[in-house]
C-alpha positions as CSV (number, residue, x, y, z in Angstrom):
1,M,-1.0,8.1,0.5
2,D,-0.7,11.5,-1.1
3,S,-1.8,13.2,-4.4
4,R,0.8,11.1,-6.3
5,G,-1.3,8.0,-5.8
6,P,-0.6,4.7,-4.0
7,R,3.0,3.6,-3.3
8,K,4.3,0.9,-5.7
9,K,4.9,-2.6,-4.4
10,T,8.6,-3.3,-4.8
11,Y,10.7,-6.4,-4.6
12,V,14.4,-5.9,-4.0
13,I,17.1,-8.5,-4.9
14,E,20.3,-7.6,-3.2
15,R,22.9,-10.0,-1.9
16,L,24.8,-7.5,0.3
17,S,22.7,-6.9,3.4
18,V,24.8,-3.8,4.3
19,V,23.5,-2.1,1.1
20,V,19.8,-2.9,1.8
21,P,19.0,0.0,4.1
22,Y,20.6,2.4,1.6
23,L,18.6,1.1,-1.3
24,T,15.4,0.9,0.8
25,S,15.8,4.6,1.8
26,I,16.3,5.7,-1.9
27,L,13.3,3.6,-3.1
28,S,11.1,4.9,-0.3
29,S,12.0,8.5,-1.3
30,A,10.7,7.6,-4.8
31,D,7.4,6.5,-3.3
32,L,8.1,2.8,-3.5
33,D,7.0,0.4,-0.8
34,V,9.6,-2.3,-0.4
35,M,7.6,-5.5,0.3
36,R,10.4,-8.0,0.3
37,V,14.2,-8.2,0.0
38,T,16.0,-11.4,-0.9
39,E,19.5,-12.4,-1.8
40,Y,18.5,-14.4,-4.9
41,V,15.6,-14.1,-7.3
42,D,12.4,-15.7,-6.0
43,Y,10.5,-16.4,-9.2
44,S,7.6,-18.0,-7.4
45,Y,7.2,-14.8,-5.3
46,M,7.3,-12.6,-8.4
47,H,4.7,-14.7,-10.1
48,R,2.4,-14.8,-7.1
49,T,2.6,-11.2,-6.0
50,A,3.2,-9.3,-9.3
51,P,5.2,-6.5,-7.8
52,D,5.0,-3.1,-9.5
53,V,8.8,-2.7,-9.4
54,V,11.6,-5.2,-9.2
55,F,15.0,-3.7,-8.2
56,A,17.8,-6.1,-8.7
57,D,21.5,-6.0,-8.2
58,I,22.5,-8.1,-11.1
59,D,26.2,-8.3,-10.3
60,F,25.6,-11.3,-8.0
61,F,23.4,-13.4,-10.3
62,R,24.9,-16.9,-10.5
63,N,23.8,-17.5,-14.0
64,D,24.2,-14.9,-16.8
65,A,22.3,-11.8,-16.0
66,P,20.4,-11.4,-19.4
67,S,18.9,-14.9,-19.0
68,T,17.9,-14.1,-15.4
69,I,16.3,-10.9,-16.5
70,R,14.4,-12.7,-19.3
71,K,13.1,-15.2,-16.7
72,M,12.1,-12.4,-14.3
73,R,10.2,-10.8,-17.2
74,R,8.3,-14.0,-18.0
75,Q,7.4,-14.4,-14.3
76,S,6.2,-10.9,-13.9
77,P,5.5,-9.3,-17.3
78,Q,3.9,-6.1,-15.9
79,S,6.7,-5.3,-13.5
80,L,9.1,-2.4,-14.1
81,I,12.5,-4.2,-13.8
82,C,15.3,-2.0,-12.7
83,V,18.8,-3.5,-12.7
84,Y,21.7,-2.1,-10.7
85,T,25.2,-3.0,-11.9
86,S,28.8,-2.1,-11.8
87,Q,29.2,-3.1,-15.4
88,M,29.9,0.0,-17.5
89,A,29.8,-1.1,-21.2
90,A,27.0,0.4,-23.3
91,S,26.7,-3.0,-24.9
92,W,26.0,-4.5,-21.5
93,A,23.2,-2.0,-20.9
94,K,21.7,-2.7,-24.2
95,L,21.8,-6.5,-23.5
96,C,20.0,-5.9,-20.2
97,H,17.3,-3.8,-22.0
98,V,16.8,-6.4,-24.8
99,A,16.5,-9.1,-22.1
100,G,13.6,-7.2,-20.5
101,A,15.0,-4.6,-18.1
102,N,13.2,-1.3,-18.1
103,A,16.0,0.5,-16.4
104,V,19.8,0.0,-16.2
105,L,21.4,1.9,-13.3
106,T,25.0,2.1,-12.5
107,K,26.5,1.7,-9.0
108,L,28.5,4.9,-9.6
109,S,25.3,6.9,-9.2
110,T,24.9,9.3,-6.3
111,D,21.8,9.1,-4.1
112,S,20.2,12.0,-6.0
113,E,21.0,10.4,-9.4
114,L,19.5,7.0,-8.3
115,L,16.4,8.9,-7.1
116,V,16.0,10.7,-10.5
117,A,16.6,7.4,-12.3
118,V,13.9,5.5,-10.4
119,R,11.4,8.4,-10.7
120,S,12.1,8.6,-14.4
121,T,11.6,4.9,-14.8
122,L,8.2,5.2,-13.0
123,A,7.2,8.2,-15.1
124,V,8.1,6.9,-18.6
125,G,8.8,3.2,-18.2
126,A,12.4,3.2,-19.2
127,Y,15.8,4.6,-18.2
128,T,19.5,4.1,-19.0
129,D,22.2,5.8,-17.0
130,G,24.0,8.4,-19.2
131,R,27.4,6.9,-18.2
132,Y,26.7,4.1,-20.6
133,L,27.2,6.4,-23.6
134,G,30.6,6.5,-25.3
135,D,32.5,3.3,-24.8
136,D,31.2,1.6,-27.9
137,G,29.5,4.5,-29.8
138,D,26.1,5.8,-29.2
139,A,24.5,2.4,-28.6
140,A,22.9,3.4,-25.4
141,A,21.6,6.7,-26.7
142,T,18.5,5.1,-28.1
143,W,17.7,3.5,-24.7
144,R,17.6,6.6,-22.7
């Protein structure tokens, strides 16, 4: 532990095991302690452990992502929910935020961009990748 305080308990939802070491490294650099990684959302785990941060790849959710985000929010209301997606529409980012995601991150992000995004989310409680601006107006501008 350093002067920044205790590391945040983090639950990662990522279906592609090959991506897990990459994400774990980035999250660790942001002072997050990955406590568990699963392929699918474990709502019971979220409810029991109340992770500080939930980092979820929403591209693989079997049901629609906004309803899954809403359910995650109900199970762990105090968690910062960061969703990671290849969807690029500003309207999609807005839907994720309205459903309860604190941060919407794109898979086009570089390592350093992801690190900045996670740190920004921890600092202010919200973040939207700037790439979501432009495709349907300034809809995402209010979310960043």
